[in-house]
Structures are given as structure tokens and as C-alpha cells.
LOGU-16797 format. One record per residue (C-alpha): residue number from 1; residue in three letters; z, x, y. Coordinates in steps of 0.5 Angstrom, whole numbers. Each point is the difference from the previous one (the first is absolute). Layout:
<NUM,"ALA",<Z,X,Y>>
...
//
This chain:
<1,"UNK",<220,-10,71>>
<2,"UNK",<6,-2,-4>>
<3,"UNK",<2,4,-6>>
<4,"UNK",<-1,-3,-7>>
<5,"UNK",<5,1,-5>>
<6,"UNK",<-2,0,-7>>
<7,"UNK",<6,-2,-4>>
<8,"UNK",<2,3,-7>>
<9,"UNK",<-1,-4,-6>>
<10,"UNK",<1,1,-7>>
<11,"UNK",<-7,-1,-2>>
<12,"UNK",<-3,6,5>>
<13,"UNK",<6,5,-1>>
<14,"UNK",<0,-1,-8>>
<15,"UNK",<-7,-2,-1>>
<16,"UNK",<-5,3,5>>
<17,"UNK",<-6,-2,-4>>
<18,"UNK",<1,-7,-1>>
<19,"UNK",<-5,-2,5>>
<20,"UNK",<-6,5,-2>>
<21,"UNK",<-6,-4,-3>>
<22,"UNK",<2,-7,4>>
<23,"UNK",<-6,-4,2>>
<24,"UNK",<-2,1,8>>
<25,"UNK",<3,-7,1>>
<26,"UNK",<7,1,-3>>
<27,"UNK",<0,7,3>>
<28,"UNK",<-1,-2,7>>
<29,"UNK",<5,-6,-2>>
<30,"UNK",<5,5,-1>>
<31,"UNK",<-1,5,5>>
<32,"UNK",<0,-6,5>>
<33,"UNK",<7,-2,-3>>
<34,"UNK",<2,7,0>>
<35,"UNK",<-3,2,7>>
<36,"UNK",<0,-7,3>>
<37,"UNK",<-8,0,2>>
<38,"UNK",<-3,-5,4>>
<39,"UNK",<-3,-6,-4>>
<40,"UNK",<-7,1,3>>
<41,"UNK",<-1,7,-3>>
<42,"UNK",<2,-3,-7>>
<43,"UNK",<-5,-5,1>>
<44,"UNK",<-6,5,3>>
<45,"UNK",<1,4,-6>>
<46,"UNK",<0,-5,-5>>
<47,"UNK",<-7,-4,3>>
<48,"UNK",<-6,1,-4>>
<49,"UNK",<-5,-5,3>>
<50,"UNK",<-6,3,4>>
<51,"UNK",<-1,6,-4>>
<52,"UNK",<-7,-2,-2>>
<53,"UNK",<-3,0,7>>
<54,"UNK",<0,8,-1>>
<55,"UNK",<-3,0,-6>>
<56,"UNK",<-5,-6,2>>
<57,"UNK",<-2,4,6>>
<58,"UNK",<-2,6,-4>>
<59,"UNK",<-4,-4,-5>>
<60,"UNK",<-4,-4,5>>
<61,"UNK",<-2,7,3>>
<62,"UNK",<-2,2,-6>>
<63,"UNK",<-4,-6,-2>>
<64,"UNK",<-3,-1,7>>
<65,"UNK",<-3,7,-1>>
<66,"UNK",<-2,-1,-7>>
<67,"UNK",<-4,-7,2>>
<68,"UNK",<-3,4,6>>
<69,"UNK",<-2,6,-4>>
<70,"UNK",<-4,-5,-5>>
<71,"UNK",<-3,-5,5>>
<72,"UNK",<-2,6,5>>
<73,"UNK",<-2,5,-6>>
<74,"UNK",<-4,-6,-3>>
<75,"UNK",<-4,-1,6>>
<76,"UNK",<-1,7,1>>
<77,"UNK",<-2,0,-8>>
<78,"UNK",<-5,-6,1>>
<79,"UNK",<-3,4,6>>
<80,"UNK",<-1,6,-4>>
<81,"UNK",<-3,-4,-6>>
<82,"UNK",<-5,-4,5>>
<83,"UNK",<-2,7,3>>
<84,"UNK",<-1,3,-7>>
<85,"UNK",<-4,-7,-2>>
<86,"UNK",<-4,2,6>>
<87,"UNK",<-1,7,-2>>
<88,"UNK",<-2,-2,-7>>
<89,"UNK",<-5,-5,2>>
<90,"UNK",<-3,4,5>>
<91,"UNK",<-1,6,-4>>
<92,"UNK",<-3,-4,-6>>
<93,"UNK",<-5,-4,6>>
<94,"UNK",<-2,7,2>>
<95,"UNK",<-1,3,-7>>
<96,"UNK",<-5,-6,-1>>
<97,"UNK",<-4,3,5>>
<98,"UNK",<0,7,-2>>
<99,"UNK",<-7,0,-4>>
<100,"UNK",<-2,7,2>>
<101,"UNK",<-6,-2,5>>
<102,"UNK",<-1,2,7>>
<103,"UNK",<5,-4,4>>
<104,"UNK",<5,-1,-5>>
<105,"UNK",<6,3,3>>
<106,"UNK",<-1,-4,6>>
<107,"UNK",<-1,-7,-4>>
<108,"UNK",<6,2,-4>>
<109,"UNK",<4,1,7>>
<110,"UNK",<-2,-6,3>>
<111,"UNK",<2,-4,-7>>
<112,"UNK",<7,3,0>>
<113,"UNK",<1,-2,7>>
<114,"UNK",<-2,-7,0>>
<115,"UNK",<6,-2,-4>>
<116,"UNK",<4,2,7>>
<117,"UNK",<-3,-7,2>>
<118,"UNK",<4,-3,-6>>
<119,"UNK",<6,-2,3>>
<120,"UNK",<5,-3,-5>>
<121,"UNK",<7,2,1>>
<122,"UNK",<5,1,6>>
<123,"UNK",<-6,-1,6>>
<124,"UNK",<0,7,1>>
<125,"UNK",<-5,1,6>>
<126,"UNK",<-5,6,0>>
<127,"UNK",<-3,4,-6>>
<128,"UNK",<4,2,-6>>
<129,"UNK",<-4,5,-2>>
<130,"UNK",<0,7,4>>
<131,"UNK",<-6,1,4>>
<132,"UNK",<-5,6,-2>>
<133,"UNK",<1,5,-6>>
<134,"UNK",<7,-1,1>>
<135,"UNK",<-1,-7,-3>>
<136,"UNK",<-6,0,-5>>
<137,"UNK",<-2,7,-3>>
<138,"UNK",<-5,2,-6>>
<139,"UNK",<0,5,-5>>
<140,"UNK",<-4,2,-6>>
<141,"UNK",<6,2,-5>>
<142,"UNK",<7,-1,0>>
<143,"UNK",<1,7,1>>
<144,"UNK",<-4,0,6>>
<145,"UNK",<5,-6,3>>
<146,"UNK",<6,4,-2>>
<147,"UNK",<-3,6,4>>
<148,"UNK",<-2,-4,5>>
<149,"UNK",<-7,2,0>>
<150,"UNK",<-4,-6,2>>
<151,"UNK",<-7,-2,-3>>
<152,"UNK",<-6,3,4>>
<153,"UNK",<-5,-5,-2>>
<154,"UNK",<-1,-7,-2>>
<155,"UNK",<-3,2,-7>>
<156,"UNK",<7,4,-2>>
<157,"UNK",<5,-5,3>>
<158,"UNK",<3,-3,-6>>
<159,"UNK",<7,-2,2>>
<160,"UNK",<3,-3,6>>
<161,"UNK",<7,0,3>>
<162,"UNK",<2,-5,4>>
<163,"UNK",<7,1,4>>
<164,"UNK",<3,-6,4>>
<165,"UNK",<4,1,7>>
<166,"UNK",<8,1,0>>
<167,"UNK",<3,-7,1>>
<168,"UNK",<7,-1,2>>
<169,"UNK",<5,-6,-1>>
<170,"UNK",<6,-1,5>>
<171,"UNK",<6,-2,-4>>
<172,"UNK",<3,-7,1>>
<173,"UNK",<6,0,-4>>
<174,"UNK",<2,7,-1>>
<175,"UNK",<0,0,8>>
<176,"UNK",<7,-4,-1>>
<177,"UNK",<3,6,-4>>
<178,"UNK",<-3,5,5>>
<179,"UNK",<-7,2,-2>>
<180,"UNK",<-4,1,6>>
<181,"UNK",<-6,4,-3>>
<182,"UNK",<-7,-3,-2>>
<183,"UNK",<-2,1,-7>>
<184,"UNK",<-7,2,-1>>
<185,"UNK",<-5,0,-6>>
<186,"UNK",<-7,2,-1>>
<187,"UNK",<-5,0,-6>>
<188,"UNK",<-6,4,-3>>
<189,"UNK",<-5,-1,-6>>
<190,"UNK",<-6,4,-3>>
<191,"UNK",<-5,-3,-4>>
<192,"UNK",<-6,2,-4>>
<193,"UNK",<-7,-2,0>>
<194,"UNK",<-5,0,-6>>
<195,"UNK",<-5,-3,-4>>
<196,"UNK",<-1,-3,-7>>
<197,"UNK",<-6,0,-4>>
<198,"UNK",<0,-6,-5>>
<199,"UNK",<-8,1,-2>>
<200,"UNK",<-2,5,-5>>
<201,"UNK",<-4,5,6>>
<202,"UNK",<-3,6,-4>>
<203,"UNK",<-6,1,6>>
<204,"UNK",<0,2,7>>
<205,"UNK",<-5,0,5>>
<206,"UNK",<0,4,7>>
<207,"UNK",<-2,-6,5>>
<208,"UNK",<-7,2,1>>
<209,"UNK",<1,-4,7>>
<210,"UNK",<6,5,2>>
<211,"UNK",<-2,3,7>>
<212,"UNK",<1,7,0>>
<213,"UNK",<4,0,6>>
<214,"UNK",<6,-5,2>>
<215,"UNK",<0,-3,-6>>
<216,"UNK",<6,-5,-1>>
<217,"UNK",<1,0,-7>>
<218,"UNK",<0,-7,-2>>
<219,"UNK",<-7,0,-3>>
<220,"UNK",<-1,-7,5>>
<221,"UNK",<-7,2,1>>
<222,"UNK",<-2,0,-8>>
<223,"UNK",<-4,-6,1>>
<224,"UNK",<-6,0,-5>>
<225,"UNK",<-3,-7,-1>>
<226,"UNK",<2,-3,-7>>
<227,"UNK",<-6,2,-5>>
<228,"UNK",<-1,7,2>>
<229,"UNK",<-1,5,-5>>
<230,"UNK",<4,6,-1>>
<231,"UNK",<-2,5,-5>>
<232,"UNK",<6,5,-1>>
<233,"UNK",<-1,7,-2>>
<234,"UNK",<5,4,-5>>
<235,"UNK",<-4,6,-1>>
<236,"UNK",<0,3,7>>
<237,"UNK",<5,6,2>>
<238,"UNK",<4,-3,5>>
<239,"UNK",<1,6,5>>
<240,"UNK",<3,-4,6>>
<241,"UNK",<2,-8,0>>
<242,"UNK",<-4,-2,6>>
<243,"UNK",<-3,-7,1>>
<244,"UNK",<-4,-3,-6>>
<245,"UNK",<4,5,-5>>
<246,"UNK",<2,-4,-7>>
<247,"UNK",<5,3,-4>>
<248,"UNK",<4,-3,-6>>
<249,"UNK",<8,0,1>>
<250,"UNK",<6,0,-4>>
<251,"UNK",<7,-2,2>>
<252,"UNK",<5,6,1>>
<253,"UNK",<3,-3,-7>>
<254,"UNK",<-6,1,-4>>
<255,"UNK",<-3,7,-3>>
<256,"UNK",<-7,2,2>>
<257,"UNK",<-3,1,-8>>
<258,"UNK",<-6,-3,-1>>
<259,"UNK",<3,-5,-5>>
<260,"UNK",<5,-3,5>>
<261,"UNK",<-6,-1,5>>
<262,"UNK",<-4,-3,-4>>
<263,"UNK",<6,-5,-2>>
<264,"UNK",<1,-1,8>>
<265,"UNK",<-7,-2,1>>
<266,"UNK",<0,-5,-6>>
<267,"UNK",<6,-3,2>>
<268,"UNK",<0,-7,3>>
<269,"UNK",<7,-3,0>>
<270,"UNK",<5,6,1>>
<271,"UNK",<6,-4,0>>
<272,"UNK",<4,4,5>>
<273,"UNK",<-1,2,7>>
<274,"UNK",<-1,7,3>>
<275,"UNK",<5,2,5>>
<276,"UNK",<-1,7,0>>
<277,"UNK",<-7,1,3>>
<278,"UNK",<-6,3,-2>>
<279,"UNK",<-4,7,-1>>
<280,"UNK",<-7,2,-1>>
<281,"UNK",<-2,1,-8>>
<282,"UNK",<-1,8,-1>>
<283,"UNK",<-7,2,-3>>
<284,"UNK",<-6,-5,-2>>
<285,"UNK",<2,-5,-4>>
<286,"UNK",<-7,-3,-2>>
<287,"UNK",<2,-1,-8>>
<288,"UNK",<6,-4,2>>
<289,"UNK",<-4,-4,5>>
<290,"UNK",<-5,-2,-5>>
<291,"UNK",<5,-2,-5>>
<292,"UNK",<4,-4,5>>
<293,"UNK",<-6,-4,3>>
<294,"UNK",<-4,-1,-6>>
<295,"UNK",<5,-3,-4>>
<296,"UNK",<-1,-6,4>>
<297,"UNK",<-7,0,-2>>
<298,"UNK",<2,0,-7>>
<299,"UNK",<-1,7,-1>>
<300,"UNK",<7,3,-4>>
<301,"UNK",<0,7,0>>
<302,"UNK",<-1,4,-7>>
<303,"UNK",<7,1,-3>>
<304,"UNK",<6,-3,2>>
<305,"UNK",<3,1,7>>
<306,"UNK",<7,-2,0>>
<307,"UNK",<3,-4,5>>
<308,"UNK",<-7,-2,3>>
<309,"UNK",<-2,-7,2>>
<310,"UNK",<-6,-1,-4>>
<311,"UNK",<-1,-8,2>>
<312,"UNK",<-7,-1,2>>
<313,"UNK",<-3,-5,5>>
<314,"UNK",<-2,-7,-3>>
<315,"UNK",<-7,1,3>>
<316,"UNK",<-2,8,-1>>
<317,"UNK",<-8,-1,1>>
<318,"UNK",<-2,7,2>>
<319,"UNK",<-7,1,-1>>
<320,"UNK",<1,5,-6>>
<321,"UNK",<-2,-2,-7>>
<322,"UNK",<0,5,-6>>
<323,"UNK",<-7,4,-2>>
<324,"UNK",<-3,-3,-6>>
<325,"UNK",<4,-6,-1>>
<326,"UNK",<6,4,-1>>
<327,"UNK",<8,-1,1>>
<328,"UNK",<2,-2,7>>
<329,"UNK",<7,3,-2>>
<330,"UNK",<-4,7,0>>
<331,"UNK",<0,2,7>>
<332,"UNK",<-4,6,-1>>
<333,"UNK",<-6,-4,-3>>
<334,"UNK",<0,-5,7>>
<335,"UNK",<-6,0,4>>
<336,"UNK",<-1,-3,7>>
<337,"UNK",<-6,-5,0>>
<338,"UNK",<1,-3,7>>
<339,"UNK",<-7,1,3>>
<340,"UNK",<-2,3,6>>
<341,"UNK",<-2,-3,5>>
<342,"UNK",<5,-5,-2>>
<343,"UNK",<-5,-6,1>>
<344,"UNK",<-2,1,-7>>
<345,"UNK",<7,-3,-2>>
<346,"UNK",<-2,-7,2>>
<347,"UNK",<-6,-2,-5>>
<348,"UNK",<2,5,-6>>
<349,"UNK",<5,-3,-5>>
<350,"UNK",<-1,5,-5>>
<351,"UNK",<5,5,4>>
<352,"UNK",<7,-1,3>>
<353,"UNK",<0,2,7>>
<354,"UNK",<7,3,4>>
<355,"UNK",<2,-3,6>>
<356,"UNK",<-5,3,6>>
<357,"UNK",<2,5,4>>
<358,"UNK",<-1,0,8>>
<359,"UNK",<-7,3,2>>
<360,"UNK",<2,5,5>>
<361,"UNK",<7,4,1>>
<362,"UNK",<3,5,5>>
<363,"UNK",<4,5,-2>>
<364,"UNK",<7,2,3>>
<365,"UNK",<4,5,-3>>
<366,"UNK",<-3,0,-7>>
<367,"UNK",<1,-8,0>>
<368,"UNK",<-7,-4,0>>
<369,"UNK",<1,-6,4>>
<370,"UNK",<-5,-6,0>>
<371,"UNK",<-4,0,6>>
<372,"UNK",<0,-7,4>>
<373,"UNK",<-7,-2,-1>>
<374,"UNK",<3,-5,-1>>
<375,"UNK",<7,2,-3>>
<376,"UNK",<1,0,-7>>
<377,"UNK",<-6,-2,-6>>
<378,"UNK",<-6,-3,2>>
<379,"UNK",<-1,-7,-1>>
<380,"UNK",<-6,1,-4>>
<381,"UNK",<3,5,-4>>
<382,"UNK",<6,-5,-1>>
<383,"UNK",<-5,-6,-2>>
<384,"UNK",<-3,5,-5>>
<385,"UNK",<6,2,-4>>
<386,"UNK",<2,-8,0>>
<387,"UNK",<-7,-1,-3>>
<388,"UNK",<0,5,-5>>
<389,"UNK",<7,-3,-3>>
<390,"UNK",<1,-7,2>>
<391,"UNK",<-5,-6,1>>
<392,"UNK",<-1,-3,7>>
<393,"UNK",<0,3,6>>
<394,"UNK",<6,4,3>>
<395,"UNK",<5,-5,3>>
<396,"UNK",<0,0,8>>
<397,"UNK",<8,2,0>>
<398,"UNK",<-1,7,-4>>
<399,"UNK",<-2,5,5>>
<400,"UNK",<3,6,-3>>
<401,"UNK",<0,3,-7>>
<402,"UNK",<8,-2,0>>
<403,"UNK",<-2,-7,1>>
<404,"UNK",<-5,0,-6>>
<405,"UNK",<5,3,-4>>
<406,"UNK",<5,-5,1>>
<407,"UNK",<-4,-5,-2>>
<408,"UNK",<-2,3,-6>>
<409,"UNK",<7,1,-2>>
<410,"UNK",<2,-8,2>>
<411,"UNK",<-7,-2,-4>>
<412,"UNK",<-2,-4,6>>
<413,"UNK",<-6,-2,3>>
<414,"UNK",<-5,2,-6>>
<415,"UNK",<4,7,0>>
<416,"UNK",<3,-2,-7>>
<417,"UNK",<-8,0,-3>>
<418,"UNK",<-2,7,-1>>
<419,"UNK",<-8,1,-1>>
<420,"UNK",<2,7,-2>>
<421,"UNK",<5,-1,-5>>
<422,"UNK",<-4,3,-6>>
<423,"UNK",<-2,6,4>>
<424,"UNK",<7,2,3>>
<425,"UNK",<6,-5,-2>>
<426,"UNK",<4,-1,6>>
<427,"UNK",<7,-1,-3>>
<428,"UNK",<3,7,-3>>
<429,"UNK",<-2,2,-7>>
<430,"UNK",<4,6,-1>>
<431,"UNK",<7,-1,2>>
<432,"UNK",<6,-2,-4>>
<433,"UNK",<1,-8,-1>>
<434,"UNK",<7,1,3>>
<435,"UNK",<-2,3,7>>
<436,"UNK",<-4,-6,1>>
<437,"UNK",<6,-4,0>>
<438,"UNK",<4,4,5>>
<439,"UNK",<1,-2,7>>
<440,"UNK",<-5,5,2>>
<441,"UNK",<-6,-3,-3>>
<442,"UNK",<-2,-4,6>>
<443,"UNK",<-5,1,6>>
<444,"UNK",<5,5,4>>
<445,"UNK",<-1,5,-6>>
<446,"UNK",<-6,2,4>>
<447,"UNK",<3,1,7>>
<448,"UNK",<4,6,1>>
<449,"UNK",<4,2,6>>
<450,"UNK",<-2,6,5>>
<451,"UNK",<5,2,5>>
<452,"UNK",<-3,1,7>>
<453,"UNK",<3,6,4>>
<454,"UNK",<-1,3,7>>
<455,"UNK",<0,7,-3>>
<456,"UNK",<-1,4,6>>
<457,"UNK",<6,-4,3>>
<458,"UNK",<4,1,-6>>
<459,"UNK",<-2,7,-1>>
<460,"UNK",<-1,-1,-7>>
<461,"UNK",<-2,7,-4>>
<462,"UNK",<-1,1,-7>>
<463,"UNK",<7,2,-2>>
<464,"UNK",<3,-6,5>>
<465,"UNK",<6,-4,-3>>
<466,"UNK",<2,-7,2>>
<467,"UNK",<-6,-2,3>>
<468,"UNK",<2,-7,4>>
<469,"UNK",<-5,-6,-2>>
<470,"UNK",<0,-5,5>>
<471,"UNK",<-6,-4,-2>>
<472,"UNK",<-4,0,-6>>
<473,"UNK",<-7,-4,-2>>
<474,"UNK",<-2,-4,-6>>
<475,"UNK",<-7,3,-3>>
<476,"UNK",<-4,-4,-6>>
<477,"UNK",<-2,5,-5>>
<478,"UNK",<-8,-2,0>>
<479,"UNK",<-2,5,-6>>
<480,"UNK",<3,5,-5>>
<481,"UNK",<1,7,2>>
<482,"UNK",<-6,5,-3>>
<483,"UNK",<3,5,-5>>
<484,"UNK",<-6,4,1>>
<485,"UNK",<-5,3,6>>
<486,"UNK",<1,1,7>>
<487,"UNK",<3,-7,1>>
<488,"UNK",<5,2,-5>>
<489,"UNK",<7,-2,2>>
<490,"UNK",<-2,-5,5>>
<491,"UNK",<4,-6,1>>
<492,"UNK",<-5,-6,3>>
<493,"UNK",<4,-5,4>>
<494,"UNK",<-1,-6,5>>
<495,"UNK",<5,-1,5>>
<496,"UNK",<4,-7,0>>
<497,"UNK",<5,0,5>>
<498,"UNK",<6,5,3>>
<499,"UNK",<7,-1,-1>>
<500,"UNK",<6,2,5>>
<501,"UNK",<7,0,0>>
<502,"UNK",<4,-6,-2>>
<503,"UNK",<-6,-5,-1>>
<504,"UNK",<2,-5,-5>>
<505,"UNK",<-4,2,-6>>
<506,"UNK",<-1,8,2>>
<507,"UNK",<5,3,-4>>
<508,"UNK",<1,5,6>>
<509,"UNK",<7,-1,3>>
<510,"UNK",<4,3,5>>
<511,"UNK",<7,2,-2>>
<512,"UNK",<6,1,5>>
<513,"UNK",<7,2,-2>>
<514,"UNK",<7,2,3>>
<515,"UNK",<2,7,-2>>
<516,"UNK",<6,1,5>>
//
């Protein structure tokens, strides 16, 4: 190459800093003039077009990655959301079957897995809940769940855990930026089973028909004929809760005092639902029973009992009148005038007869149950009661004591005409006027709910807590509870019907909820 000679100029010799701070174009122009550089280099140095390509390339890569993350991540989130919905729904469906009776866990497992057939997303083939105990497991408490100690019996299984399989989602948009592994997700849910009793249950009867072996716990064999009489005893010392044993019960939130039990027995509309379970009352509560039952027959307790529902029934015929024409409101002066044999009621209108009892009984565990010969009150005795109190003949549709009582309350078919009004007034005489205006002043005031329990299956003991109630029966109270004698504390009733879970009018509901 030829040697380039830089000419000496006055500017370069005397002012060397003159070119400092010039812009690139001026500098290159001067250098070009000074060094005689080619014109192509000058143009290349001054060119700015195309620089945005580098920035756009980088931005496009980032944007595509974000789009892929949103779309592929969204697909993964949707799969997880649907799996969680499945687990939640399956746990709730299974918990609804955990009633504690024999086979409850098997039924709950089947109900939970039945949702595998409800394909509503992604068309994923095959079962979505893991097989066996990996997919569905049962526990008595949440602490047992944390310790992975499954329930060993149907009656103790209160929680169900459902776990889905791990499902994968292959990347699509993210594959464009190098992602090759699939995303995976799974879900689980835990649900609790419980009950809500929205009727004022204060009594429990151990199912008299429960078998001594292989009991199922569901009281399904408690099927008495409507009209059958049951006489419950509260003055027996309960040594063992065997079939036929009767006991007062209270909720876990109520105390065991006599006053609290009297209030509970007298209660008609509690205004709340009990979800805490029940426990047998400790000790004999004969006086509490007398108060709670007899207020229905217009026999208020002596003195004030705070919180007691003193509402009487609209018809309180009981076959008791005061001695020597005394006061109906003095229960100590009342005596029974119902004759024996009962057929004497048919023609004597100078006496007032109580509703007839069954003519024969069998005793199961201390409870007297009317023997079916036929079941219920004898038709001749029902006719005798009708002839004692009302004109005409007994209506053909009145086959039970409760049927007659309903006619009397509604005052239909001659039941509103009383031949014995001067002997024993049918309407309440002693209760305050305010109690006769309440919603309890109706035919249902003489109907009491009694829990029916397979006591052997559930292992009920005197100090048992949280006794689960799967059914109860309505009983019509036929007469007041005796306050003296060998029958003191007895509750005389007639069976009406049995209620089970989630019937329209039962007030007994299964409650399930997600806890995890």
C-alpha cells in the first residue's frame, strides 16, 4: 500500500482540540477529507435503517413465550379446575351416603366413583379417580386423616377423601420456544357427613325389633302397625341399652338438670336444628317427665318454671276429674273415673272416659307394646269412647285413637258435640289465655317425636355421646302421665308413623360439607 501523508495545517498544529465533540457525520467527513477514506465506508457508518429488526426479533420471542405461557398454562389450569370440581363433587356425593349404617362405606365409594362416568371436559378416557383406597378413603376424624389411620367400621366413618389421578397437558405454543415436557396436575377433596335434627327430640327408644346379631343400624325393621300402643317407662334403672329400652335424651349443648329436661320434654317448636348429636339423660327424670307431658293436658306445674312451654292441647280429655267437685287445676285432687271393663263407658255419661288402652301387651326391654290381636285399640272400645263423649256412631274412617282425636280438634262428624262437657270440659281450663293463642295450640301438641335407634349396633351406653339418629317416630300421647302409683312416670302413646332422612316433612336431614 502507498504511504498516506497527513498534511500539516495551522488548525491541527495550533488547535488540536478543534475536532473534539463533533457529531459522527462531521467527524467522518473530516476524516474522509483528512485520510481520503472511500465514500462507501462513510455511507455505511451513517446508515440507521434496519436496526429495529434486532429489537423486534427479541420482542417477538418474549411475546410468543408469554402467549404460550398463558394459553398452555390456561389449559393446565382448566384441567386442574375440572379435576378439583370432580373431586369436590365426588367427595360430597360419597359423604351423603355415610349414614353410619352397615355398608355405608361401600355405598359412598360407589357414589363417588359414579362421577367418573360424567365426562364433561377434555374427553379424557378412563377413570379419573384413582382406583382402590388411593382414590377413596374414609376416616373417623380429621386427625386420623392427617395420621392416615382409616376408619375401621361403617359406623365410625364420618369423613371421605377423594383423590384424582395425575393428568398431563402437552405444550403447544410453548413448544415453539423450546418447551418439550408435559404439564401435570391432580386434585383431592375431603368432605364431612353429619345430621341435622330440626324437631324437638327428647326421647329415645332402642329398636325393639333389632336383631341380637348382624344388625344393620338403620332401624329398617321397625315397622309397627299405626295405632299400636307403646307405654314408655321412665322409672326403671337402665343397666344396659338393649332392644326396647326407653330413655330421655338431650343434646350436647343442654345440661342434665331436672328443669332443663322438663323444658326439653315440653318443647314443641325448638326454633333450631341440632347438629351436635344426642346423649342419654343421666338419672331418672320422673318429675321432669310429668311436667313436660302433663302441660299438654292442661296441668301446669305448681309454681313457675322459667322457660317451660305451658301450651296445652286444644282437647285435653284425660278421664280425670277432681274429688268432690273440686278444682280441675289442682292435679293433686284429680282422680281417674275410667271404668274397668272399658265397655262401661258406652252408656254412662256421668263419667268421662280416657281414650282406651290396648287390651294386651308384650314387654320388650321395659317398654310395653300392644299385642296385635288385632293391633291397636279394640274397635269395640273405640266405639265405647265415642258413645261416652259424642252422639251417633263412630265414623268408619276412625280406626285409631289419633283419628278420633283429630276429629275432635277439627270438630267434624259429631266430634264437636260433647255429651260429657259437664263432667270433664274438653277444652283447657287452667292454662293462661296467652298460651291458647300460640302456634303450638294445635292437634300436634299431643304428638311427640321419639328417636328410634339400633342401640346394639351403635354401642349405646349410659355415658354415650353423639348418638347418631337416622330415624324417629311420631307418637300420639293418649293420656296424662300418672303422678303416683306403680305407673308413675309412664308415657302412654300410640304409634303414628316413622320418619327417615330427607323426607319432605321429617325435619331430619343429612348434612355434608367440604372441609378440605
